[in-house]
N, C-alpha and C positions, 0 to 999 in steps of 0.2 A: 436515598442513593448518596449516603456516609458509611452504607456499607461495601459501597464500592469506591473509596476513598485511601490515601494512604501518604505519608509526610516524604517527601523526597529534595532535599537540599538543592536549591540550585547550580551546586557545583559538580551536583552526579549528571547531570544531563551533558552526552556530550555533541560538544561544539564543533570538533573534526573527527573526519576518518581516522584508524589506523592506514597503515603504510600495506600493512599485507592482511587482505579481509579476513583470513584464516586466523587470524591470530587475537581476535575477539574471543570472551568469554565465554562459558557454555554452561550455564547451572541446568544441569541435567534432573530430573525429577519423577518419581512413579506418581503415575495420575491414581493411581491406588492408595497409595499409602501417603505419599507427599515425603518421603523419603528424598533425597538430596545428594549431589554431589556437583564438587566445583571442578570443571574440567576447561577447556579449551575449545575453540567450534574446529581446530584439526583433527582434534579427537572425536570427530564423527563417525567417522566408522565401524570403532569400538562399538556402537550402541547399535548400529544396521546390520542387517543380517539376510542371505543371500533369500533369495524371493521378495524382498521388499519391495514396495515401489516409492520413488521421492518424488512429489509432485509441485512444479514449480509453475510459476505466473511470467511470462515473457510479455509482458505491456513493458515497452516505454515509455519513459518519462518526455513531455517533450518540456521545451524553454516556454513556458505558458505567463509568465509575467512580461506581458509587455509595458513598456513607460512610453507615454505620450503626452503631448500638450493638447489643452484646448483650445479654442478658436481666440479666446482673450490673452493667450499667455500660461495659463494656469496651470503647475502638472495634472496629470490625472495616472492613472493606472485601469490595464485590460488584462484581467485575470481571466485566460481561456477556459474554460470549464470540459465542453465536450462540442464538436462537429456535429451539426443539423443536417439530414440528409438534402436540403436543397443547398448549400453548400455557408448558411450562415454558420454562424457560433453560440453557444452559451456561455455568457460571461459577468464573472463579476467585476464593475464598476466602478473606480471611485474616483474623483467625490460624483456621487449614481445621480444626487439631487442636484448639482451645477450643470450638469449637461442632458440637455434638451433629447428628444426621439427625434432623430433626421442629423443632430447635429454632426458633424466629420472631425474627427482627433487626428494630430499628425504624428505619425509613431518617430520614436529617437533609437537610433542605433547606440551601440556600445561607446564610441568615438562621440556621441552626444548630436549629431549630423541626420538631418532627415531620411529616414526609413522606409515610407511608407504612410497611407490614410487606412482608416477605421470609420466607420460610420456606424452611430451608437444607435438602435432602432428602441424597439417596445422592450417595458418591462416584461419578465417571465414569472414564475412561481420561485419562491426560496431565495429574494432579492436579486435575484438574476436580469437579465438583457441580453437583448440579442442583439448582436455584433453584423454588420458585413466587412468584407474587405474587397473596394471596389475596384483592385488595380490587380484583381486574382494571384497566382502563383500565390499562393498562403504562406506555404511549407517557407521559403525563402524569405518570407518577409516576416514570418515565426524566428525565424533563424538567424535575422538582423537585426529584431527589435526585441527577442525575448531575453530572458534569463530562468537560470533555475530556480524552481518553485519551492528552495528551502521550507521546512516546516516552520512554522512559525517560532520557535520555543527554540530554532538556533540562531542565537542574538549579532549575527553578522551579516555582510551580502555577502551572497556566492562567488566563489573563484570563478577563472577556467576550470580549476582542477575538477570543479564537482561537473562538471558537465559528462563525465567519465565516471568516476567514482559514484554520484547518485544514481548510476545504472547498474543494476544484475548484469552478470557477464554472459546471460542468453536473455536478455531483451530485444524484443525481435520487430516487437508491433506498435507502432507509434499512440500514443491517444489516452494518458495518466498524468496525473499531473501530480502525483505523489506516489514514490518509488514502492515497490511490496519488501518493506525493508528487511524482511527476514531471510530475503534472498541475498541480498547483498554481501553477504559473507562465503558466501560457494565463489570459488576458483579453478579453472580448468584443471589442475591437477588434482585436486580436491573429490571433482567429477569423477576424472578419469580412475580415480582408486575407488570409487564406491562401486564405480562399473565393474574392476576390477573383481570384485570377489562377489559379486551377482547380483547389485543390486540396478533394480534399471531404473527410468527415468519418462517421465511422462510431462506434455506441456499443457499448459492451458490459457486465455487471456481472460483479465477481467479489467478495465482501464481506471486505474483507482482514480478517483474524486474529492474533492475539498471536503465533501462531508464527512472523510475519515478523521479528520480533528476536531470537529463540530462533540461538544459534551453533553451528555446525558441531562436533561435539566429540569426534568419532571419530577415528581415527587415519587411517584410510581416506575420502574425502570421499562417495565412492561407496555407501558404508554408510550415510548418511545419511538422515532421512524427514522430509517438510515434512507438515505437517498439512491435510487435504482441507477445504478452501474451498468454500461455496457460487457458481454460476457461469452465468450466460447468454446465452445471444449470441440474438439474433434472426436472423428470416428476413433482415430489411432488412442486417444487416451484413452474413450470408453471402455474398447476393449481392452487394453494393457489396465484399469482397475479391475475387469472381470477374471481375467488370466490371474493376477495376482491374488484373488479372492480365492479361484480355484486349488491353487497351490497352495494356499495357506498363511500367504505374506501378507506384510501391514501396507496398507496404505499410508505413506506419507508425507502431509500436507507443510510445504511450505509455506506457512504463513496463513493469518487470516483471509487475506483475499482468497486462498487459493480454496481455502477449507468454505467461507462463503459460496465460491463458484461450486465445488464439488458435490455439496451439502442440498442446494439450489435447486441443482438438476436434477439430484437424486428424487426431491419432491413433485419433480417432473416424470422421469420415467423409473420403474427398477429390474432389471439390471439395469446400468448407469448405461443411457443412451447420447448419441451427438447432442448438444446443444449450440442456439444461438440467440439473444436475446439479451432484454434487459432482467437485471436482478436486484431483487432489494430484500433479500432474505435477513433478520433482524435475529441473530441468535444471539438469545440468557438463558439463564435459570431457570427451568428445568429443559433441556433440551435432547432430543433423542438424533445421535449420530448415527446416520445409517453409511455413511462411506469412510472417513479419518478413521485410527487407528492410535495416529501417534501425529504431532505437532510441534514444528519448526519456527519459534515465533520472537519476537526483541522485545524487551519493556514496553508497556502503555502508561498511557496517560490514566489517572484517576478520573473516576468517571466517565471511563468512555466508551463507547460501541464494543472497539476491541478487548476489553477489560474484562467486559460482560460477558464476551465469547471467551474467551480463556478460561474464565471463571466455570461456564457451562462445561470445556473438556475436563479440564481437572478440579474443578470443587474451589471455593470462592476462599473457604479458609486455609485450603493447602496455595492455595498460588498466591494468600497477600503474606501468607511466612512467608513464603518465597521473596516476595519482593523487601520485605524487612529483612531479610538475611543477605540479600543484595547487596542492600543497602550499605550497611555494617561491612558487608568484605571490601565494598569498594567497586562495586560492577556501572561500568556506562549506560544510562540508561537513554531511550529513544530512539531514535532513525538511525544516525549514527554508533551508536550502542551497542551492546551485550546480547547476547541471546540467550534462548530457553529451549532444550527439546523435553517435551511432554509426552510422557509413552508408559 
């Protein structure tokens, strides 16, 4: 896996978002030749053309990190991962070993007061537990006790501003525990500029799970597995993809989550059809992309499945050369950092 490693100084990891989303830098790379330009995200309209289709992920991040206290008074954390059909949730529970099945923990609100109760139940796959909210009204409990689930490489506590800034401007459907970060750079005025020049926009949902941060730890990256995540591609989006193809436009995916959703659905039906369900498509070199022609993406962690996806799209050598140059040029990395356009 050292083939997908690179050196990054700690100082290059963005700890705060920019006040202007579209002021972030944009490294534009020709994925065939590897040729690169250094621009800003507000310049994106220069690189798209009439007939192109921009596809975004409109998932909304929930305040998934719940603080709690165990029956004996010790601290606990319930990190919500996914709602189950019966009203329970899958969650990461800390300290899991000290909380026996059937234990009830007390949620703590932002003022350190009581915010409700959670019953921690059985163990599930992947080190998860099932949890149940006996008092109902789950959304209210989560809002009172939950914090924005900033990634572990952001070494500060979430602030009130993160509740808005760690969402895309088009976030609509709650369910993600991490933001689809490529979309964080888009603003309503920038989207309006793109529409004015004839770039269409389509939406889908893929609820990003915590597995997005899990490194590839096996010697052969082909043996890695990613977590299944819930996805929905509406009929309108499937139709817009077909229309873009017919008029010779490009399908431009905003983010790796959008890419995985589109490519997973393309393996179910061609031409693209409406889709709803869980997807666990793991994209790594070599890979045949059937839908996505261009990709907007942030910079990704070494040895991550996201870096392998980008490498499958634009070539490992080109991508890592671009990353090395970005470090030298002072780009800001990861969720609150800068972006790339691979076309």
